Phi, psi and omega in degrees: 000148173254156179237124179219118179069028166079021177248114183282133175233134184289132179230318185197180172222156183293140181304126182300343183278354175270342180218161178296336171219146185296143181238122177293135178243166174230145171252128193253139155285163184290158181285059174236183182271005190290341182268350181291128176081015177270358175059037172088004176282174188293144176289135188280354183270137183278327186285086182245176183209171191245145192221140175295138177289342179298340176296326177292314179303306179312307177300315181301320187283332177292314177291317179300324180268002179068029170158168184294326186294307184288327170303314181308311178298316181296324185262345184065032177242148183291144183304320180295323180295314181304308182300317180302310185291327175281339166297316179298318183295320176290328174288331173280332175284338188073014179230165171266118181268318180226137175268128185240128167233179177296330183241011185216154178224127180208132182271137179291159170304324171291327179291326176299307175299323171295328176292318181304313179294322181292322183293322179290315179296327175287324173304316178299312188295322178294320175302310177300319180294322177291332175297304185297321176293328184283350170292337176283136176284338184267127180295133184206158177095175193271139172242118180264130177231135174256128185227148166287144183291169182085227190291324175305305187294311188295326185287314181295314176309315181294335183276340197297308189305317181297317183293318180290329170298324182285326183236083177293348176256011176259135167248151182234130177247118179246129175256125187254128175184155177284328184301162174272112183285143173266104192299316180300306188299313187264012175053051174260135173272323177225143177236130178256113192231163173235152168120197180293157183260359181249045177290143171311134179094348186270005185304320188268006187252152171265128179251132169247109188291142183248301179192157169270136188240124177261155176251149178234148174278127187221157178203162176280147177300326183291322182290323180290326186291326190274308190268347192087180179237140173298145176270331185219159186299328176300336183283346179306329184288347179269354183246158170298132182227154181241126190237169187253325184200106179241039168083179179302316183280347175070019186274305181226160179214151178264126169254123172254118188242141183237127173289156179295341177276354170106352178291138176251144180228150175239121187241129178256129184235158175244089189299143166280332183226132176235126182201140174279349179279115175296338167300324175295309183299312181304309185293321180295313179294322179297318183278008170095024183282351178140201179255132182238156174247106189243148174315135184292319181302328189271349177257342188298318174299315180298325179283327174291327179278350173090009175285335175225160173230161182275145172244142188044063182302346180273356188251141175227159173279163185299135193288151178236162182235124176278133188211164170251133177244143178205163199282314182196145165300325186297133177057031182285137174297145175304324183297314179303313185301313185287329176292323184291326183288315184295311181297317172315303183290326179295317187274340163300319178294321176296318190279336174292323186256152184245144171305131181273353184202158175302325177299319179291320177302312188287333176294320176294328187276000000 
């Protein structure tokens, strides 16, 4: 690659007979002002040298992850190596990209501009690598997965040993979280998500549907014996409730309920307990904490055992779709393709079966 105006441009790679693996290199002009203002014409200085393109990858990862420690974990490269290579990169460029102190990390204005160019270059290189690797029929390499916490993550985790036995050259990195991950920006290959399929920003993604999941209102028999049961959805505000997301203040949440006839109601509640964890919900509702709106596959077994009973059984929560999102079928690595098939089968199996007891549910969550 050549560098002109801090923009890397591919020119060549080191001959593979010189090293055990080909190494992409960059061509730099010297650190003078001769190239400025030439509007992209060739540098007149003959004295150029070559640099390993990994330095650009290192810089991009450090900035993207917000520091050397996080960049080191992401790349699997020591912090000292990252620091040394980026210092060398700054020396060759003749500019400061990152301001470092003992307790702070800040990217300079030049560093921000350089990062945007590096990000594009790294993405293109990864695409080229994917194209080359995809020509191999054997799945290999790292698959980065973002997954919902709880039963989805636990189910995939339980199946991974068998999956990796089947594909011994594949590695899997799982990131767990409720938030909606940016697959391209965060270098995620596959995301396991729940919710509506027409979310903003999903236009460039391929969606593989797993199943539609309805939620049901449930409570413990002990709580209903003490507090009574609501006759209509509007009465839910008079009962203790357990909610998943009541906003930053944790004061109110909206439950959208649909009657079997198709009639819809929007109910505002003031939950006593708020948590993203379905395990917290299961424990709290079983112990008499109130009424919860939980995914039907995870309540069916507890209802059969008598630990929970349905509240307003003719009403259900607004349906969500459990699905797999990935960036493109084009140039998809074989390892990513087989992981998508594995995840789809595992999670379909989870939803076909219901947890038989609270203990099973909590273990899964």
